C-alpha positions in Angstrom: 7.9 8.5 -76.0 4.2 8.5 -74.6 1.6 11.5 -75.6 -1.2 12.2 -74.0 -3.6 9.8 -74.8 -6.8 10.0 -76.4 -10.7 9.1 -74.8 -12.0 5.5 -75.5 -15.4 4.6 -75.7 -14.0 0.7 -73.8 -13.4 2.9 -70.7 -16.7 3.5 -69.9 -17.1 -0.9 -69.2 -18.7 -1.6 -66.2 -15.2 -2.9 -65.1 -14.2 0.3 -64.5 -17.3 1.8 -63.1 -15.7 2.1 -59.1 -12.7 3.2 -60.9 -14.2 6.3 -62.4 -16.7 5.9 -59.2 -13.5 7.3 -57.5 -12.0 9.3 -59.5 -15.0 11.4 -59.2 -15.1 11.7 -55.7 -11.6 12.9 -55.9 -12.9 15.6 -58.7 -15.0 16.9 -56.4 -12.9 16.8 -53.3 -10.9 18.9 -55.6 -12.6 21.9 -55.6 -12.7 22.1 -51.9 -10.6 25.2 -50.7 -7.1 23.5 -50.2 -6.9 24.0 -46.4 -10.1 21.9 -46.0 -8.2 19.4 -48.3 -5.1 19.1 -45.8 -7.9 18.7 -42.7 -9.8 16.3 -45.1 -6.4 14.7 -45.9 -4.8 14.6 -42.1 -8.2 12.5 -41.1 -7.6 10.2 -43.5 -4.2 9.0 -43.2 -4.8 8.9 -39.9 -7.4 5.4 -40.5 -5.0 4.8 -43.4 -3.1 3.8 -40.0 -5.9 1.6 -38.9 -6.7 0.4 -42.0 -3.4 -0.7 -43.7 -1.3 -2.4 -40.1 0.9 -3.8 -43.1 2.1 -0.7 -44.2 2.3 1.0 -41.1 4.2 -1.6 -39.7 6.8 -0.9 -42.8 7.2 2.5 -42.0 7.8 1.2 -39.0 10.0 -0.8 -39.4 12.3 1.7 -42.1 12.3 4.9 -39.5 13.6 2.3 -37.0 16.2 1.5 -39.0 17.2 4.5 -40.5 17.1 5.8 -37.2 17.7 3.6 -34.9 18.7 6.6 -32.4 14.8 7.6 -31.9 12.9 6.7 -29.5 9.6 4.5 -29.8 7.8 7.3 -29.2 9.2 9.8 -31.4 9.0 7.2 -34.3 5.2 6.4 -33.4 4.9 10.7 -33.7 6.3 10.4 -37.1 4.7 7.3 -38.4 1.4 9.1 -37.6 2.3 12.5 -39.2 3.6 10.5 -42.1 0.3 8.2 -42.0 -1.2 12.0 -42.1 0.8 12.5 -44.9 0.1 9.9 -46.7 -3.4 11.0 -46.4 -3.5 14.2 -47.8 -0.4 13.2 -50.8 -3.7 10.9 -52.2 -6.1 14.4 -52.5 -3.2 16.1 -54.1 -3.4 13.7 -56.5 -6.5 16.1 -57.8 -4.7 19.2 -57.2 -1.9 18.1 -59.4 -4.0 16.7 -62.4 -7.1 19.3 -62.3 -6.6 22.6 -60.6 -6.7 25.3 -63.3 -3.1 26.9 -63.5 -4.3 30.5 -61.9 -5.3 28.6 -58.8 -2.0 26.1 -59.0 0.7 29.2 -59.6 -0.3 30.4 -55.7 1.2 27.7 -54.2 4.4 27.6 -56.2 7.5 29.1 -54.5 10.9 28.5 -56.4 13.9 29.0 -55.1 17.4 27.7 -56.9 15.8 28.3 -60.6 19.3 29.7 -61.3 21.1 26.2 -60.9 17.9 24.8 -63.6 19.3 27.4 -65.6 23.1 27.1 -65.6 22.8 23.4 -66.1 20.9 24.0 -69.3 23.3 26.5 -70.6 24.5 25.7 -73.9 22.1 23.5 -75.0 22.6 20.8 -71.7 20.2 18.2 -71.2 19.5 17.6 -67.6 19.1 14.9 -65.7 16.6 16.0 -63.0 16.7 13.5 -59.7 14.0 13.7 -57.9 13.0 12.1 -54.9 9.9 9.9 -53.7 8.6 12.2 -51.5 4.7 12.3 -51.1 4.0 15.5 -52.8 5.5 14.1 -55.8 3.0 14.2 -58.4 2.6 18.3 -57.2 5.7 18.9 -57.6 5.4 17.4 -61.5 3.0 20.2 -61.9 4.8 22.6 -60.7 8.1 22.4 -61.8 6.5 22.2 -65.8 5.5 26.0 -64.3 9.3 26.6 -64.2 11.0 24.0 -67.0 8.9 21.9 -68.7 10.2 17.9 -68.5 9.7 15.3 -69.7 9.9 12.1 -66.9 9.9 8.3 -66.6 7.6 6.3 -65.2 6.3 2.8 -64.6 2.8 2.3 -66.3 -0.7 1.5 -64.5 -2.1 -1.9 -64.7 -5.4 0.1 -64.8 -6.3 1.5 -68.3 -8.5 4.4 -67.1 -6.0 4.7 -64.8 -3.0 4.4 -67.0 -4.9 7.4 -69.0 -5.5 9.9 -65.8 -1.8 9.7 -64.8 -0.7 10.5 -68.3 -2.9 13.3 -69.3 -1.9 14.5 -65.5 1.2 14.4 -65.3 2.0 15.2 -68.5 -0.3 18.8 -68.1 2.6 21.5 -67.5 5.2 19.3 -69.0 6.0 17.4 -72.4 5.8 14.3 -72.9 6.4 11.0 -70.7 8.6 7.7 -71.1 8.4 4.3 -69.6 10.7 3.8 -67.3 11.9 1.0 -69.2 12.4 2.7 -72.4 16.1 3.9 -71.9 17.1 5.1 -75.3 13.9 7.6 -75.0 15.4 8.9 -72.4 19.3 9.1 -73.3 17.7 10.5 -76.4 15.7 13.4 -74.3 18.6 13.9 -72.9 20.7 14.1 -75.8 18.2 16.7 -77.4 19.0 19.1 -74.2 15.4 18.0 -72.2 14.9 18.6 -68.0 14.8 14.1 -67.4 13.1 13.8 -64.4 14.2 10.3 -62.6 13.6 9.1 -59.0 16.9 6.3 -58.1 15.8 5.9 -54.4 14.0 2.7 -54.5 14.4 -0.6 -53.6 14.7 -2.3 -57.7 16.0 -5.3 -57.0 19.6 -6.7 -58.0 20.0 -6.4 -61.5 21.8 -3.2 -61.7 22.6 -2.0 -58.4 25.2 -1.1 -55.9 24.9 -2.3 -52.6 25.6 0.8 -50.3 24.6 2.3 -47.3 21.3 4.8 -47.4 21.3 6.5 -43.6 22.1 3.6 -41.1 21.7 0.2 -43.7 24.9 -0.3 -44.8 23.7 -2.5 -47.8 21.0 -0.3 -49.5 19.6 -2.6 -52.9 20.6 1.4 -55.0 19.9 1.6 -58.8 22.9 2.5 -60.9 20.8 4.0 -63.1 21.8 7.3 -62.6 24.9 6.5 -63.8 24.3 5.2 -66.8 22.3 8.0 -67.6 24.7 10.8 -66.4 28.0 9.7 -67.9 26.0 10.8 -71.6 28.3 13.5 -72.7 25.3 15.9 -73.4 24.0 15.7 -69.9 23.9 17.7 -66.4 22.8 16.3 -62.7 20.7 18.2 -60.2 18.6 17.8 -57.5 14.6 19.4 -57.0 12.9 18.8 -54.4 9.1 19.9 -52.9 8.4 20.4 -49.9 4.9 21.1 -48.5 4.7 24.4 -46.0 3.4 23.1 -42.4 1.5 26.5 -42.5 -0.6 26.2 -45.8 0.3 28.7 -47.9 1.9 26.1 -50.1 4.6 24.2 -51.9 8.8 25.2 -52.2 10.3 23.7 -54.7 14.1 23.8 -54.5 17.2 23.6 -57.1 19.9 22.1 -56.0 23.7 23.1 -58.1 24.6 20.9 -60.5 26.6 17.8 -59.3 30.3 18.4 -60.0 32.1 15.9 -60.8 30.1 12.6 -61.8 29.8 10.2 -62.4 33.3 9.4 -61.3 34.2 6.2 -62.9 33.3 4.7 -59.7 29.1 3.5 -59.9 29.7 1.6 -55.9 30.8 5.9 -55.3 28.6 7.2 -57.1 25.5 5.0 -56.0 26.9 5.9 -52.3 26.6 9.6 -53.3 23.0 9.8 -54.6 22.3 7.8 -51.4 24.3 10.3 -49.2 21.7 13.1 -51.2 18.4 11.5 -50.6 19.2 11.8 -47.2 20.2 15.1 -47.3 16.0 15.9 -48.6 14.6 13.6 -46.4 16.8 15.3 -43.4 14.5 18.4 -44.6 11.1 16.9 -44.1 11.5 13.0 -43.0 7.6 13.1 -42.4 6.8 13.5 -45.9 9.1 11.0 -47.4 7.0 7.8 -48.8 8.3 5.1 -46.5 5.3 3.1 -46.9 8.0 1.7 -49.4 9.9 -1.4 -48.1 13.2 0.1 -49.2 15.0 -3.0 -47.5 13.5 -5.6 -49.2 16.3 -7.0 -51.1 19.4 -8.0 -49.2 22.9 -8.8 -50.8 22.7 -12.3 -51.2 19.0 -14.5 -50.8 20.5 -16.5 -47.8 20.6 -12.9 -45.8 17.4 -12.7 -43.4 15.3 -9.8 -44.2 15.0 -6.6 -42.0 11.2 -6.6 -42.5 10.8 -10.0 -40.1 
């Protein structure tokens, strides 16, 4: 369990000055009107598209693999919109970490809260499946106003950013658990906590099944979901967050509990999770994190890369 860290004089070391400069810029921008931040974010995203060709090519390739029926023009339009949303996501970090409660609560639109309450009934812990949508930081902050949770996370290599992200993500929630702390996650579920978990990235070959994801037949998919879900005190549901196109805020959804999960068949369970991710993406494909190499791990090392 990671409690909110305290400030250290070490954070003022000159090697962190550029970090603090970037943080100051983000903090100041966070006080601008929301719609202006959206506009600035789109502009930043267009800059990303020109300045980050490798990431753009990854996003383009992922979309080609997942949506082979799309024309080249449709793919390029989706890439452009996705990069614009990536730029917005940068400014959403400031929104999530520093906006006062009264300001960000006005952007929250909750759907299916009764599903979350049902999953918690009787003191049950909840494994809340989250996916890598670009508004993930905002999603975490907004969820805390519904029911504070705990969550797995990857520590940042930069000590200042680790300090800021841990405090920011815990602002309306409880505490963070390092992603390798399986016992800590199981303890949280045992204690009836809501525990956020993201099962939708490529984590290599360890503890995975290779199952379909959209039109890719062999996506490396973690079996961690099954590991946590098999706890006797655990219910499982999906929560997703979609930014409204009209700038009026965010829709946070809590889907009905998963029934008959886990099933005892790890491969079938992994495929089911991927289907849930697909269904969420289809609601807002331009807001998903496509710049991640989702299909970098093949079933065997001698198989050609999808990204050549």
